[in-house]
mmCIF file as Biopython writes it, N, C-alpha, C and O atoms, coordinates in Angstrom:
data_model
#
loop_
_atom_site.group_PDB
_atom_site.id
_atom_site.type_symbol
_atom_site.label_atom_id
_atom_site.label_alt_id
_atom_site.label_comp_id
_atom_site.label_asym_id
_atom_site.label_entity_id
_atom_site.label_seq_id
_atom_site.pdbx_PDB_ins_code
_atom_site.Cartn_x
_atom_site.Cartn_y
_atom_site.Cartn_z
_atom_site.occupancy
_atom_site.B_iso_or_equiv
_atom_site.auth_seq_id
_atom_site.auth_asym_id
_atom_site.pdbx_PDB_model_num
ATOM 1   N N  . MET A ? 1  ? 0.770  -1.089  0.132  1.0 0.0 1  A 1 
ATOM 2   C CA . MET A ? 1  ? -0.067 0.093   0.174  1.0 0.0 1  A 1 
ATOM 3   C C  . MET A ? 1  ? 0.773  1.263   0.214  1.0 0.0 1  A 1 
ATOM 4   O O  . MET A ? 1  ? 0.345  2.211   -0.444 1.0 0.0 1  A 1 
ATOM 5   N N  . GLY A ? 2  ? 1.969  1.450   0.881  1.0 0.0 2  A 1 
ATOM 6   C CA . GLY A ? 2  ? 2.814  2.288   0.873  1.0 0.0 2  A 1 
ATOM 7   C C  . GLY A ? 2  ? 4.305  2.118   0.521  1.0 0.0 2  A 1 
ATOM 8   O O  . GLY A ? 2  ? 4.796  0.990   0.566  1.0 0.0 2  A 1 
ATOM 9   N N  . ILE A ? 3  ? 4.986  3.099   0.201  1.0 0.0 3  A 1 
ATOM 10  C CA . ILE A ? 3  ? 6.331  2.916   -0.154 1.0 0.0 3  A 1 
ATOM 11  C C  . ILE A ? 3  ? 7.033  4.230   0.248  1.0 0.0 3  A 1 
ATOM 12  O O  . ILE A ? 3  ? 6.493  5.327   0.102  1.0 0.0 3  A 1 
ATOM 13  N N  . VAL A ? 4  ? 8.259  4.060   0.759  1.0 0.0 4  A 1 
ATOM 14  C CA . VAL A ? 4  ? 9.007  5.442   1.287  1.0 0.0 4  A 1 
ATOM 15  C C  . VAL A ? 4  ? 10.551 4.901   1.180  1.0 0.0 4  A 1 
ATOM 16  O O  . VAL A ? 4  ? 10.970 3.746   1.252  1.0 0.0 4  A 1 
ATOM 17  N N  . THR A ? 5  ? 11.264 6.154   0.981  1.0 0.0 5  A 1 
ATOM 18  C CA . THR A ? 5  ? 12.774 5.896   0.978  1.0 0.0 5  A 1 
ATOM 19  C C  . THR A ? 5  ? 13.173 6.206   2.534  1.0 0.0 5  A 1 
ATOM 20  O O  . THR A ? 5  ? 12.694 7.175   3.123  1.0 0.0 5  A 1 
ATOM 21  N N  . GLY A ? 6  ? 14.001 5.389   3.088  1.0 0.0 6  A 1 
ATOM 22  C CA . GLY A ? 6  ? 14.367 5.528   4.429  1.0 0.0 6  A 1 
ATOM 23  C C  . GLY A ? 6  ? 15.715 6.286   4.563  1.0 0.0 6  A 1 
ATOM 24  O O  . GLY A ? 6  ? 16.469 6.514   3.616  1.0 0.0 6  A 1 
ATOM 25  N N  . SER A ? 7  ? 15.937 6.663   5.903  1.0 0.0 7  A 1 
ATOM 26  C CA . SER A ? 7  ? 17.296 7.434   5.885  1.0 0.0 7  A 1 
ATOM 27  C C  . SER A ? 7  ? 18.227 6.675   5.738  1.0 0.0 7  A 1 
ATOM 28  O O  . SER A ? 7  ? 19.334 7.215   5.744  1.0 0.0 7  A 1 
ATOM 29  N N  . ASP A ? 8  ? 18.183 5.246   5.561  1.0 0.0 8  A 1 
ATOM 30  C CA . ASP A ? 8  ? 19.324 4.174   5.201  1.0 0.0 8  A 1 
ATOM 31  C C  . ASP A ? 8  ? 19.571 4.271   3.764  1.0 0.0 8  A 1 
ATOM 32  O O  . ASP A ? 8  ? 20.579 3.720   3.321  1.0 0.0 8  A 1 
ATOM 33  N N  . GLY A ? 9  ? 18.629 5.024   2.821  1.0 0.0 9  A 1 
ATOM 34  C CA . GLY A ? 9  ? 18.742 4.825   1.603  1.0 0.0 9  A 1 
ATOM 35  C C  . GLY A ? 9  ? 18.030 3.846   0.788  1.0 0.0 9  A 1 
ATOM 36  O O  . GLY A ? 9  ? 18.066 3.846   -0.442 1.0 0.0 9  A 1 
ATOM 37  N N  . ASN A ? 10 ? 17.328 2.940   1.563  1.0 0.0 10 A 1 
ATOM 38  C CA . ASN A ? 10 ? 16.652 1.818   1.205  1.0 0.0 10 A 1 
ATOM 39  C C  . ASN A ? 10 ? 15.203 2.131   0.771  1.0 0.0 10 A 1 
ATOM 40  O O  . ASN A ? 10 ? 14.767 3.175   1.256  1.0 0.0 10 A 1 
ATOM 41  N N  . LEU A ? 11 ? 14.464 1.533   0.058  1.0 0.0 11 A 1 
ATOM 42  C CA . LEU A ? 11 ? 13.089 1.431   -0.108 1.0 0.0 11 A 1 
ATOM 43  C C  . LEU A ? 11 ? 12.365 0.661   0.916  1.0 0.0 11 A 1 
ATOM 44  O O  . LEU A ? 11 ? 12.702 -0.508  1.099  1.0 0.0 11 A 1 
ATOM 45  N N  . TRP A ? 12 ? 11.319 1.228   1.670  1.0 0.0 12 A 1 
ATOM 46  C CA . TRP A ? 12 ? 10.635 0.344   2.623  1.0 0.0 12 A 1 
ATOM 47  C C  . TRP A ? 12 ? 9.051  0.448   2.201  1.0 0.0 12 A 1 
ATOM 48  O O  . TRP A ? 12 ? 8.520  1.444   1.710  1.0 0.0 12 A 1 
ATOM 49  N N  . PHE A ? 13 ? 8.425  -0.785  2.497  1.0 0.0 13 A 1 
ATOM 50  C CA . PHE A ? 13 ? 7.046  -0.676  1.980  1.0 0.0 13 A 1 
ATOM 51  C C  . PHE A ? 13 ? 6.354  -1.623  2.870  1.0 0.0 13 A 1 
ATOM 52  O O  . PHE A ? 13 ? 6.975  -2.316  3.677  1.0 0.0 13 A 1 
ATOM 53  N N  . VAL A ? 14 ? 4.893  -1.668  2.713  1.0 0.0 14 A 1 
ATOM 54  C CA . VAL A ? 14 ? 4.250  -2.400  3.479  1.0 0.0 14 A 1 
ATOM 55  C C  . VAL A ? 14 ? 3.624  -3.628  2.810  1.0 0.0 14 A 1 
ATOM 56  O O  . VAL A ? 14 ? 3.260  -3.521  1.639  1.0 0.0 14 A 1 
ATOM 57  N N  . GLU A ? 15 ? 3.472  -4.781  3.462  1.0 0.0 15 A 1 
ATOM 58  C CA . GLU A ? 15 ? 2.864  -5.928  2.720  1.0 0.0 15 A 1 
ATOM 59  C C  . GLU A ? 15 ? 1.737  -6.265  3.555  1.0 0.0 15 A 1 
ATOM 60  O O  . GLU A ? 15 ? 1.780  -7.052  4.501  1.0 0.0 15 A 1 
ATOM 61  N N  . ILE A ? 16 ? 0.591  -5.543  3.103  1.0 0.0 16 A 1 
ATOM 62  C CA . ILE A ? 16 ? -0.775 -5.602  3.859  1.0 0.0 16 A 1 
ATOM 63  C C  . ILE A ? 16 ? -1.179 -7.013  4.225  1.0 0.0 16 A 1 
ATOM 64  O O  . ILE A ? 16 ? -1.232 -7.384  5.398  1.0 0.0 16 A 1 
ATOM 65  N N  . GLY A ? 17 ? -1.470 -7.810  3.170  1.0 0.0 17 A 1 
ATOM 66  C CA . GLY A ? 17 ? -1.870 -9.108  3.152  1.0 0.0 17 A 1 
ATOM 67  C C  . GLY A ? 17 ? -0.888 -10.399 3.926  1.0 0.0 17 A 1 
ATOM 68  O O  . GLY A ? 17 ? -1.328 -11.481 4.317  1.0 0.0 17 A 1 
ATOM 69  N N  . ALA A ? 18 ? 0.338  -9.986  3.993  1.0 0.0 18 A 1 
ATOM 70  C CA . ALA A ? 18 ? 1.385  -10.747 4.591  1.0 0.0 18 A 1 
ATOM 71  C C  . ALA A ? 18 ? 1.547  -10.368 6.161  1.0 0.0 18 A 1 
ATOM 72  O O  . ALA A ? 18 ? 2.048  -11.142 6.977  1.0 0.0 18 A 1 
ATOM 73  N N  . ASN A ? 19 ? 1.096  -9.183  6.448  1.0 0.0 19 A 1 
ATOM 74  C CA . ASN A ? 19 ? 1.355  -8.524  7.696  1.0 0.0 19 A 1 
ATOM 75  C C  . ASN A ? 19 ? 2.753  -8.334  8.020  1.0 0.0 19 A 1 
ATOM 76  O O  . ASN A ? 19 ? 3.163  -8.743  9.106  1.0 0.0 19 A 1 
ATOM 77  N N  . LYS A ? 20 ? 3.637  -7.685  7.095  1.0 0.0 20 A 1 
ATOM 78  C CA . LYS A ? 20 ? 4.976  -7.599  7.136  1.0 0.0 20 A 1 
ATOM 79  C C  . LYS A ? 20 ? 5.412  -6.091  6.440  1.0 0.0 20 A 1 
ATOM 80  O O  . LYS A ? 20 ? 4.796  -5.584  5.502  1.0 0.0 20 A 1 
ATOM 81  N N  . ILE A ? 21 ? 6.441  -5.574  7.015  1.0 0.0 21 A 1 
ATOM 82  C CA . ILE A ? 21 ? 7.217  -4.516  6.522  1.0 0.0 21 A 1 
ATOM 83  C C  . ILE A ? 21 ? 8.404  -5.033  5.636  1.0 0.0 21 A 1 
ATOM 84  O O  . ILE A ? 21 ? 8.976  -6.066  5.985  1.0 0.0 21 A 1 
ATOM 85  N N  . ALA A ? 22 ? 8.742  -4.465  4.678  1.0 0.0 22 A 1 
ATOM 86  C CA . ALA A ? 22 ? 9.655  -4.998  3.958  1.0 0.0 22 A 1 
ATOM 87  C C  . ALA A ? 22 ? 10.597 -3.782  3.358  1.0 0.0 22 A 1 
ATOM 88  O O  . ALA A ? 22 ? 10.136 -2.664  3.133  1.0 0.0 22 A 1 
ATOM 89  N N  . LYS A ? 23 ? 11.945 -4.134  3.135  1.0 0.0 23 A 1 
ATOM 90  C CA . LYS A ? 23 ? 12.882 -3.202  2.564  1.0 0.0 23 A 1 
ATOM 91  C C  . LYS A ? 23 ? 13.503 -3.666  1.275  1.0 0.0 23 A 1 
ATOM 92  O O  . LYS A ? 23 ? 13.581 -4.892  1.204  1.0 0.0 23 A 1 
ATOM 93  N N  . VAL A ? 24 ? 13.886 -3.118  0.418  1.0 0.0 24 A 1 
ATOM 94  C CA . VAL A ? 24 ? 14.694 -3.314  -0.546 1.0 0.0 24 A 1 
ATOM 95  C C  . VAL A ? 24 ? 16.012 -2.420  -0.850 1.0 0.0 24 A 1 
ATOM 96  O O  . VAL A ? 24 ? 15.892 -1.203  -0.987 1.0 0.0 24 A 1 
ATOM 97  N N  . THR A ? 25 ? 17.110 -2.975  -0.937 1.0 0.0 25 A 1 
ATOM 98  C CA . THR A ? 25 ? 18.421 -2.284  -0.847 1.0 0.0 25 A 1 
ATOM 99  C C  . THR A ? 25 ? 18.640 -1.775  -2.417 1.0 0.0 25 A 1 
ATOM 100 O O  . THR A ? 25 ? 18.002 -2.255  -3.354 1.0 0.0 25 A 1 
ATOM 101 N N  . THR A ? 26 ? 19.535 -0.838  -2.543 1.0 0.0 26 A 1 
ATOM 102 C CA . THR A ? 26 ? 19.919 -0.270  -3.949 1.0 0.0 26 A 1 
ATOM 103 C C  . THR A ? 26 ? 20.408 -1.378  -4.976 1.0 0.0 26 A 1 
ATOM 104 O O  . THR A ? 26 ? 20.415 -1.283  -6.203 1.0 0.0 26 A 1 
ATOM 105 N N  . SER A ? 27 ? 20.883 -2.632  -4.065 1.0 0.0 27 A 1 
ATOM 106 C CA . SER A ? 27 ? 21.449 -3.846  -4.882 1.0 0.0 27 A 1 
ATOM 107 C C  . SER A ? 27 ? 20.297 -4.993  -5.066 1.0 0.0 27 A 1 
ATOM 108 O O  . SER A ? 27 ? 20.539 -6.139  -5.445 1.0 0.0 27 A 1 
ATOM 109 N N  . GLY A ? 28 ? 19.178 -4.555  -4.778 1.0 0.0 28 A 1 
ATOM 110 C CA . GLY A ? 28 ? 18.130 -5.450  -4.881 1.0 0.0 28 A 1 
ATOM 111 C C  . GLY A ? 28 ? 17.948 -6.640  -3.881 1.0 0.0 28 A 1 
ATOM 112 O O  . GLY A ? 28 ? 17.381 -7.685  -4.200 1.0 0.0 28 A 1 
ATOM 113 N N  . VAL A ? 29 ? 18.460 -6.400  -2.681 1.0 0.0 29 A 1 
ATOM 114 C CA . VAL A ? 29 ? 18.304 -7.398  -1.565 1.0 0.0 29 A 1 
ATOM 115 C C  . VAL A ? 29 ? 17.017 -7.110  -0.761 1.0 0.0 29 A 1 
ATOM 116 O O  . VAL A ? 29 ? 16.841 -6.060  -0.144 1.0 0.0 29 A 1 
ATOM 117 N N  . PHE A ? 30 ? 16.072 -8.200  -0.821 1.0 0.0 30 A 1 
ATOM 118 C CA . PHE A ? 30 ? 14.790 -7.793  0.003  1.0 0.0 30 A 1 
ATOM 119 C C  . PHE A ? 30 ? 14.930 -8.599  1.543  1.0 0.0 30 A 1 
ATOM 120 O O  . PHE A ? 30 ? 15.452 -9.697  1.737  1.0 0.0 30 A 1 
ATOM 121 N N  . THR A ? 31 ? 14.359 -7.784  2.453  1.0 0.0 31 A 1 
ATOM 122 C CA . THR A ? 31 ? 14.124 -8.164  3.788  1.0 0.0 31 A 1 
ATOM 123 C C  . THR A ? 31 ? 13.064 -7.902  4.229  1.0 0.0 31 A 1 
ATOM 124 O O  . THR A ? 31 ? 12.686 -6.732  4.171  1.0 0.0 31 A 1 
ATOM 125 N N  . GLU A ? 32 ? 12.230 -8.916  4.820  1.0 0.0 32 A 1 
ATOM 126 C CA . GLU A ? 32 ? 10.908 -8.747  5.567  1.0 0.0 32 A 1 
ATOM 127 C C  . GLU A ? 32 ? 11.069 -8.712  6.943  1.0 0.0 32 A 1 
ATOM 128 O O  . GLU A ? 32 ? 11.960 -9.327  7.528  1.0 0.0 32 A 1 
ATOM 129 N N  . TYR A ? 33 ? 10.114 -7.911  7.558  1.0 0.0 33 A 1 
ATOM 130 C CA . TYR A ? 33 ? 9.944  -7.777  9.140  1.0 0.0 33 A 1 
ATOM 131 C C  . TYR A ? 33 ? 8.512  -8.070  9.348  1.0 0.0 33 A 1 
ATOM 132 O O  . TYR A ? 33 ? 7.582  -7.505  8.771  1.0 0.0 33 A 1 
ATOM 133 N N  . ASN A ? 34 ? 8.413  -9.153  10.366 1.0 0.0 34 A 1 
ATOM 134 C CA . ASN A ? 34 ? 6.958  -9.464  10.873 1.0 0.0 34 A 1 
ATOM 135 C C  . ASN A ? 34 ? 6.487  -8.159  11.708 1.0 0.0 34 A 1 
ATOM 136 O O  . ASN A ? 34 ? 7.225  -7.505  12.445 1.0 0.0 34 A 1 
ATOM 137 N N  . VAL A ? 35 ? 4.958  -7.876  11.424 1.0 0.0 35 A 1 
ATOM 138 C CA . VAL A ? 35 ? 4.614  -6.754  12.366 1.0 0.0 35 A 1 
ATOM 139 C C  . VAL A ? 35 ? 4.073  -7.666  13.519 1.0 0.0 35 A 1 
ATOM 140 O O  . VAL A ? 35 ? 3.407  -8.677  13.299 1.0 0.0 35 A 1 
ATOM 141 N N  . PRO A ? 36 ? 4.417  -7.220  14.774 1.0 0.0 36 A 1 
ATOM 142 C CA . PRO A ? 36 ? 4.107  -8.003  15.928 1.0 0.0 36 A 1 
ATOM 143 C C  . PRO A ? 36 ? 2.662  -8.229  16.383 1.0 0.0 36 A 1 
ATOM 144 O O  . PRO A ? 36 ? 2.374  -9.185  17.103 1.0 0.0 36 A 1 
ATOM 145 N N  . THR A ? 37 ? 1.724  -7.309  15.941 1.0 0.0 37 A 1 
ATOM 146 C CA . THR A ? 37 ? 0.374  -7.555  16.182 1.0 0.0 37 A 1 
ATOM 147 C C  . THR A ? 37 ? -0.217 -8.365  15.066 1.0 0.0 37 A 1 
ATOM 148 O O  . THR A ? 37 ? -0.161 -7.953  13.908 1.0 0.0 37 A 1 
ATOM 149 N N  . ALA A ? 38 ? -0.812 -9.569  15.398 1.0 0.0 38 A 1 
ATOM 150 C CA . ALA A ? 38 ? -1.269 -10.511 14.321 1.0 0.0 38 A 1 
ATOM 151 C C  . ALA A ? 38 ? -2.404 -9.896  13.524 1.0 0.0 38 A 1 
ATOM 152 O O  . ALA A ? 38 ? -3.227 -9.173  14.085 1.0 0.0 38 A 1 
ATOM 153 N N  . ALA A ? 39 ? -2.469 -10.181 12.157 1.0 0.0 39 A 1 
ATOM 154 C CA . ALA A ? 39 ? -3.446 -9.621  11.166 1.0 0.0 39 A 1 
ATOM 155 C C  . ALA A ? 39 ? -3.714 -8.125  11.464 1.0 0.0 39 A 1 
ATOM 156 O O  . ALA A ? 39 ? -4.867 -7.696  11.522 1.0 0.0 39 A 1 
ATOM 157 N N  . SER A ? 40 ? -2.702 -7.393  11.639 1.0 0.0 40 A 1 
ATOM 158 C CA . SER A ? 40 ? -2.904 -5.833  11.822 1.0 0.0 40 A 1 
ATOM 159 C C  . SER A ? 40 ? -3.079 -5.180  10.404 1.0 0.0 40 A 1 
ATOM 160 O O  . SER A ? 40 ? -3.526 -4.042  10.261 1.0 0.0 40 A 1 
ATOM 161 N N  . GLN A ? 41 ? -2.739 -5.889  9.499  1.0 0.0 41 A 1 
ATOM 162 C CA . GLN A ? 41 ? -2.814 -5.176  8.086  1.0 0.0 41 A 1 
ATOM 163 C C  . GLN A ? 41 ? -1.946 -3.755  8.031  1.0 0.0 41 A 1 
ATOM 164 O O  . GLN A ? 41 ? -2.546 -2.692  7.874  1.0 0.0 41 A 1 
ATOM 165 N N  . PRO A ? 42 ? -0.703 -3.794  8.150  1.0 0.0 42 A 1 
ATOM 166 C CA . PRO A ? 42 ? 0.064  -2.584  8.018  1.0 0.0 42 A 1 
ATOM 167 C C  . PRO A ? 42 ? -0.322 -1.857  6.760  1.0 0.0 42 A 1 
ATOM 168 O O  . PRO A ? 42 ? -0.269 -2.519  5.723  1.0 0.0 42 A 1 
ATOM 169 N N  . TYR A ? 43 ? -0.696 -0.617  6.685  1.0 0.0 43 A 1 
ATOM 170 C CA . TYR A ? 43 ? -1.279 0.144   5.520  1.0 0.0 43 A 1 
ATOM 171 C C  . TYR A ? 43 ? -0.338 1.359   5.042  1.0 0.0 43 A 1 
ATOM 172 O O  . TYR A ? 43 ? 0.066  1.375   3.879  1.0 0.0 43 A 1 
ATOM 173 N N  . ASP A ? 44 ? -0.055 2.196   5.791  1.0 0.0 44 A 1 
ATOM 174 C CA . ASP A ? 44 ? 0.791  3.392   5.319  1.0 0.0 44 A 1 
ATOM 175 C C  . ASP A ? 44 ? 2.265  3.435   6.124  1.0 0.0 44 A 1 
ATOM 176 O O  . ASP A ? 44 ? 2.507  2.822   7.164  1.0 0.0 44 A 1 
ATOM 177 N N  . ILE A ? 45 ? 3.072  4.198   5.484  1.0 0.0 45 A 1 
ATOM 178 C CA . ILE A ? 45 ? 4.487  3.961   5.924  1.0 0.0 45 A 1 
ATOM 179 C C  . ILE A ? 45 ? 5.050  5.416   5.527  1.0 0.0 45 A 1 
ATOM 180 O O  . ILE A ? 45 ? 4.796  6.045   4.500  1.0 0.0 45 A 1 
ATOM 181 N N  . THR A ? 46 ? 5.875  5.789   6.595  1.0 0.0 46 A 1 
ATOM 182 C CA . THR A ? 46 ? 6.789  6.996   6.432  1.0 0.0 46 A 1 
ATOM 183 C C  . THR A ? 46 ? 8.053  6.810   7.123  1.0 0.0 46 A 1 
ATOM 184 O O  . THR A ? 46 ? 8.268  6.012   8.036  1.0 0.0 46 A 1 
ATOM 185 N N  . SER A ? 47 ? 8.965  7.726   6.530  1.0 0.0 47 A 1 
ATOM 186 C CA . SER A ? 47 ? 10.311 7.751   7.240  1.0 0.0 47 A 1 
ATOM 187 C C  . SER A ? 47 ? 10.328 9.090   8.074  1.0 0.0 47 A 1 
ATOM 188 O O  . SER A ? 47 ? 10.176 10.179  7.521  1.0 0.0 47 A 1 
ATOM 189 N N  . GLY A ? 48 ? 10.533 8.946   9.525  1.0 0.0 48 A 1 
ATOM 190 C CA . GLY A ? 48 ? 10.359 9.853   10.521 1.0 0.0 48 A 1 
ATOM 191 C C  . GLY A ? 48 ? 11.699 10.812  10.591 1.0 0.0 48 A 1 
ATOM 192 O O  . GLY A ? 48 ? 12.770 10.322  10.232 1.0 0.0 48 A 1 
ATOM 193 N N  . PRO A ? 49 ? 11.652 11.981  10.986 1.0 0.0 49 A 1 
ATOM 194 C CA . PRO A ? 49 ? 12.745 12.891  11.288 1.0 0.0 49 A 1 
ATOM 195 C C  . PRO A ? 49 ? 13.900 12.278  12.142 1.0 0.0 49 A 1 
ATOM 196 O O  . PRO A ? 49 ? 15.064 12.677  12.098 1.0 0.0 49 A 1 
ATOM 197 N N  . ASP A ? 50 ? 13.411 11.202  12.968 1.0 0.0 50 A 1 
ATOM 198 C CA . ASP A ? 50 ? 14.406 10.488  13.897 1.0 0.0 50 A 1 
ATOM 199 C C  . ASP A ? 50 ? 15.209 9.355   13.193 1.0 0.0 50 A 1 
ATOM 200 O O  . ASP A ? 50 ? 16.097 8.731   13.773 1.0 0.0 50 A 1 
ATOM 201 N N  . GLY A ? 51 ? 14.827 9.123   11.863 1.0 0.0 51 A 1 
ATOM 202 C CA . GLY A ? 51 ? 15.556 8.122   11.059 1.0 0.0 51 A 1 
ATOM 203 C C  . GLY A ? 51 ? 14.826 6.666   11.087 1.0 0.0 51 A 1 
ATOM 204 O O  . GLY A ? 51 ? 15.195 5.730   10.377 1.0 0.0 51 A 1 
ATOM 205 N N  . ASN A ? 52 ? 13.807 6.608   11.946 1.0 0.0 52 A 1 
ATOM 206 C CA . ASN A ? 52 ? 13.004 5.274   12.087 1.0 0.0 52 A 1 
ATOM 207 C C  . ASN A ? 52 ? 11.922 5.322   10.873 1.0 0.0 52 A 1 
ATOM 208 O O  . ASN A ? 52 ? 11.633 6.321   10.213 1.0 0.0 52 A 1 
ATOM 209 N N  . ILE A ? 53 ? 11.378 3.980   10.729 1.0 0.0 53 A 1 
ATOM 210 C CA . ILE A ? 53 ? 10.528 3.869   9.792  1.0 0.0 53 A 1 
ATOM 211 C C  . ILE A ? 53 ? 9.071  3.618   10.624 1.0 0.0 53 A 1 
ATOM 212 O O  . ILE A ? 53 ? 8.950  2.792   11.528 1.0 0.0 53 A 1 
ATOM 213 N N  . TRP A ? 54 ? 8.089  4.426   10.172 1.0 0.0 54 A 1 
ATOM 214 C CA . TRP A ? 54 ? 6.932  4.408   11.078 1.0 0.0 54 A 1 
ATOM 215 C C  . TRP A ? 54 ? 5.766  3.903   9.994  1.0 0.0 54 A 1 
ATOM 216 O O  . TRP A ? 54 ? 5.812  4.214   8.804  1.0 0.0 54 A 1 
ATOM 217 N N  . PHE A ? 55 ? 4.815  3.158   10.522 1.0 0.0 55 A 1 
ATOM 218 C CA . PHE A ? 55 ? 3.885  2.507   9.919  1.0 0.0 55 A 1 
ATOM 219 C C  . PHE A ? 55 ? 2.514  2.494   10.635 1.0 0.0 55 A 1 
ATOM 220 O O  . PHE A ? 55 ? 2.488  2.588   11.862 1.0 0.0 55 A 1 
ATOM 221 N N  . THR A ? 56 ? 1.466  2.391   9.976  1.0 0.0 56 A 1 
ATOM 222 C CA . THR A ? 56 ? 0.185  2.293   10.770 1.0 0.0 56 A 1 
ATOM 223 C C  . THR A ? 56 ? -0.375 0.757   10.680 1.0 0.0 56 A 1 
ATOM 224 O O  . THR A ? 56 ? -0.012 -0.025  9.801  1.0 0.0 56 A 1 
ATOM 225 N N  . GLU A ? 57 ? -1.168 0.485   11.556 1.0 0.0 57 A 1 
ATOM 226 C CA . GLU A ? 57 ? -1.650 -0.917  11.428 1.0 0.0 57 A 1 
ATOM 227 C C  . GLU A ? 57 ? -3.124 -0.818  11.375 1.0 0.0 57 A 1 
ATOM 228 O O  . GLU A ? 57 ? -3.833 -0.752  12.379 1.0 0.0 57 A 1 
ATOM 229 N N  . GLN A ? 58 ? -3.521 -0.812  10.248 1.0 0.0 58 A 1 
ATOM 230 C CA . GLN A ? 58 ? -5.072 -0.708  10.068 1.0 0.0 58 A 1 
ATOM 231 C C  . GLN A ? 58 ? -5.986 -1.429  10.916 1.0 0.0 58 A 1 
ATOM 232 O O  . GLN A ? 58 ? -6.763 -0.767  11.603 1.0 0.0 58 A 1 
ATOM 233 N N  . SER A ? 59 ? -6.010 -2.740  10.974 1.0 0.0 59 A 1 
ATOM 234 C CA . SER A ? 59 ? -6.769 -3.637  11.892 1.0 0.0 59 A 1 
ATOM 235 C C  . SER A ? 59 ? -6.315 -3.537  13.210 1.0 0.0 59 A 1 
ATOM 236 O O  . SER A ? 59 ? -7.143 -3.597  14.119 1.0 0.0 59 A 1 
ATOM 237 N N  . GLY A ? 60 ? -4.970 -3.374  13.485 1.0 0.0 60 A 1 
ATOM 238 C CA . GLY A ? 60 ? -4.527 -3.461  14.760 1.0 0.0 60 A 1 
ATOM 239 C C  . GLY A ? 60 ? -4.756 -2.106  15.617 1.0 0.0 60 A 1 
ATOM 240 O O  . GLY A ? 60 ? -4.592 -2.148  16.836 1.0 0.0 60 A 1 
ATOM 241 N N  . ASN A ? 61 ? -5.134 -0.912  14.976 1.0 0.0 61 A 1 
ATOM 242 C CA . ASN A ? 61 ? -5.478 0.209   15.582 1.0 0.0 61 A 1 
ATOM 243 C C  . ASN A ? 61 ? -4.078 0.807   16.298 1.0 0.0 61 A 1 
ATOM 244 O O  . ASN A ? 61 ? -4.141 1.328   17.412 1.0 0.0 61 A 1 
ATOM 245 N N  . LYS A ? 62 ? -3.004 0.707   15.678 1.0 0.0 62 A 1 
ATOM 246 C CA . LYS A ? 62 ? -1.763 1.066   16.279 1.0 0.0 62 A 1 
ATOM 247 C C  . LYS A ? 62 ? -0.780 1.789   15.280 1.0 0.0 62 A 1 
ATOM 248 O O  . LYS A ? 62 ? -1.050 1.814   14.079 1.0 0.0 62 A 1 
ATOM 249 N N  . ILE A ? 63 ? 0.224  2.307   15.722 1.0 0.0 63 A 1 
ATOM 250 C CA . ILE A ? 63 ? 1.102  2.758   15.013 1.0 0.0 63 A 1 
ATOM 251 C C  . ILE A ? 63 ? 2.655  2.004   15.424 1.0 0.0 63 A 1 
ATOM 252 O O  . ILE A ? 63 ? 3.067  1.929   16.581 1.0 0.0 63 A 1 
ATOM 253 N N  . GLY A ? 64 ? 3.334  1.519   14.310 1.0 0.0 64 A 1 
ATOM 254 C CA . GLY A ? 64 ? 4.481  0.708   14.478 1.0 0.0 64 A 1 
ATOM 255 C C  . GLY A ? 64 ? 5.759  1.384   14.235 1.0 0.0 64 A 1 
ATOM 256 O O  . GLY A ? 64 ? 5.783  2.403   13.545 1.0 0.0 64 A 1 
ATOM 257 N N  . LYS A ? 65 ? 6.727  0.937   14.705 1.0 0.0 65 A 1 
ATOM 258 C CA . LYS A ? 65 ? 8.026  1.617   14.193 1.0 0.0 65 A 1 
ATOM 259 C C  . LYS A ? 65 ? 9.068  0.540   13.992 1.0 0.0 65 A 1 
ATOM 260 O O  . LYS A ? 65 ? 9.053  -0.414  14.770 1.0 0.0 65 A 1 
ATOM 261 N N  . ILE A ? 66 ? 10.000 0.595   13.000 1.0 0.0 66 A 1 
ATOM 262 C CA . ILE A ? 66 ? 11.032 -0.100  12.915 1.0 0.0 66 A 1 
ATOM 263 C C  . ILE A ? 66 ? 12.411 0.686   12.793 1.0 0.0 66 A 1 
ATOM 264 O O  . ILE A ? 66 ? 12.583 1.514   11.898 1.0 0.0 66 A 1 
ATOM 265 N N  . VAL A ? 67 ? 13.327 0.399   13.686 1.0 0.0 67 A 1 
ATOM 266 C CA . VAL A ? 67 ? 14.575 0.979   13.645 1.0 0.0 67 A 1 
ATOM 267 C C  . VAL A ? 67 ? 15.583 0.405   12.538 1.0 0.0 67 A 1 
ATOM 268 O O  . VAL A ? 67 ? 16.050 -0.731  12.617 1.0 0.0 67 A 1 
ATOM 269 N N  . PRO A ? 68 ? 15.843 1.202   11.611 1.0 0.0 68 A 1 
ATOM 270 C CA . PRO A ? 68 ? 16.723 0.579   10.647 1.0 0.0 68 A 1 
ATOM 271 C C  . PRO A ? 68 ? 18.138 0.334   10.986 1.0 0.0 68 A 1 
ATOM 272 O O  . PRO A ? 68 ? 18.887 -0.196  10.166 1.0 0.0 68 A 1 
#
């Protein structure tokens, strides 16, 4: 649903159906991160001024964070 460039220079995006946040490096390496809330449906994503990746959990009614 969403995609953003992180402070680390990688592209970060949500995988709403898989309940994961993922990143892809400039060399094409993919890494997936599980969202701790089951079936939360991560929806939107942004890179914060603190350098972290922030995302919304649509069904989890929460905001999550990944420290790159």
